[in-house]
N, C-alpha and C positions, 0 to 999 in steps of 0.2 A: 197604492198599486192596484191595478185593474186586472181582472181575468178569473178564470173559474178555479185556479189553484191558489187563490189569495190567502185562505186561512192557513195552508201549509207553508206558503212562503213567507207570510208574515211571522210564522212561528219560528221559521228557520232564521229569517233577517233579525228577529228580537232576541237572539241568543249568541253567545260567544263575542268575537270581536266586532260584530255588526251592531251590537246593542246601542251604541251611542247613536245611530241612524234613526233608531225608533225613538229616541228622546228628542229628536229635531222638532222644531215648531213648525208644522206643515200648515197651521192656521194663518201664518203670514203668507200673504199672496206670493206666488212664485214669480221670478222675473219674466218679462214677456219674451216669447220665442220669435224668431224671424217670421214674417208675415208673407202671405201670397194674395194676391186679388184672384177671386174665383167667382164662377157663376153656377148656379144650380139652373140647368136648362129644363124648361117645362113647356108643356103645351101652350101656355099663356105668355111665353117669352122667357128670356133669362132673368134670373134674381141675383143681382151682385152681392157679394159678401167679402169680408177680409177674415182670413183665417190665419190664426198662429199655427205653425207646423211643428208637430212633435214627432220627430224621427227616432230618436234615441230611446233606449228603455227608460232611462231616468226621466226623460221628458214626458214620456207617455204615463210612467208611474205618478208623476206629480199632478199632471193635466191641469185643471183648473181649481186645485185645491186652494183655499183660502181666499179665493176672488170673491169680492161682495158685489159685483155687477159686471155685465158686459154690454157693450153698445148693441142696439138693435140688430145691426148687420154684422156683428162679429161673432167668431166662434173659435174652435180649434179643430184642426185636422190631425188625427192620429194616423201615421203611415206605417205599414209594416212591410218587410221585404218579401214575406211568404204569406199564402193564403191561410187565414185563421179558421179554426174549427167552428162550427155552428154553436157549440156549447160554450164557447168562450164569450166572455162578456165584460161589461164595465161595471164598476161599483162607484159609489159617490162618498166614499170615505173623506171626512174632512171637507167636503164640498159644500158651500153654503147656497148655491144656486139651483133653482128648479131648471132643469135641462131636458132637451130632447136630443136623441142620438139617432143618426142615420148611418147604418152599417152599408158599406159600398163594395161591390165585387171589384175584381181585377181591372175592370173596363171603366170604373167610376160610377157605374149604375147603382142607384139606391135599391138594396134588396130587403131591407127591413128599416122600420122607424119605431123607437120606443120612447116613451116618457120615463124620466128618472127624478126621484124626490132627493132633496138634500139629506145627508147623514152626517150630523156633527157629533155624534156620540164618541165618547172616549175609547170605545172598544171596536176595533176593526171588524171583529167577527159578527157585530151587531148590524152591520150594514149589508142590505140585500144586493145581490148581483143581478145584473140585467142582460142576459145572454142574448146574443144575436139571433138564434134560432135558424141562422143561414150561415154559409162560408162567407167571409169577408177579408178584404185586403186593407181597407182604411175605413175610418169612421169619422164622422163630424158631429161635434157637440155645439148646439146653438141654444140660445134662450127657449124656455118652454114655449110652445105654441108657434114658433118660429115657422116650422115646416106647414103646419095647417093654415097658418094666417097668410101664407105666400103661396098656397096651392101646390106645394111641393109634395109629391107623393112617390110611393115605390114604382120603379120604372124610370123615373127622371135620373139625369145624369149630372155630375160634378164636373166641370171643366175648369182648369186653372188657367190663369192668364187673362189679362183685360181684354184681349181679342175676342174672347168668348162672351163677352157681356154686351155686345150690341145687339139690338133687336134684328130678328130675321125676317 
């Protein structure tokens, strides 16, 4: 689970009838989600990516847990129906990959980029959270250094659909 309420929610989820969910082996890679072709639009031109889209709570909760690798141009897009608070963040519980995360506003503009380290400990409360620091409506996780290696910065925009991936 990702978010600033994670210790409380983990404690709630691991009691009562939901205890079996806590015993689930999330070290096994989660099934791939539907994908969308998208581009980060930068001053140097578009950077095409393929993103799995996590729209539902359970999909966002699992994220990239258990994955051992991502292709260079692959990542995950986390979509929310409402604007999220700046103190809300993501964590890397049972995530094996070094990742960067871009927090996007309601228009798809990057408002914040953070680096996140794997956290494979057996204790969810031992994993740090990476708050956005800005209000956000979606977030994109990519391999670590993807954004810097491709000149993608705060202020750039994510556009979905292959029509946005041609050079301007």
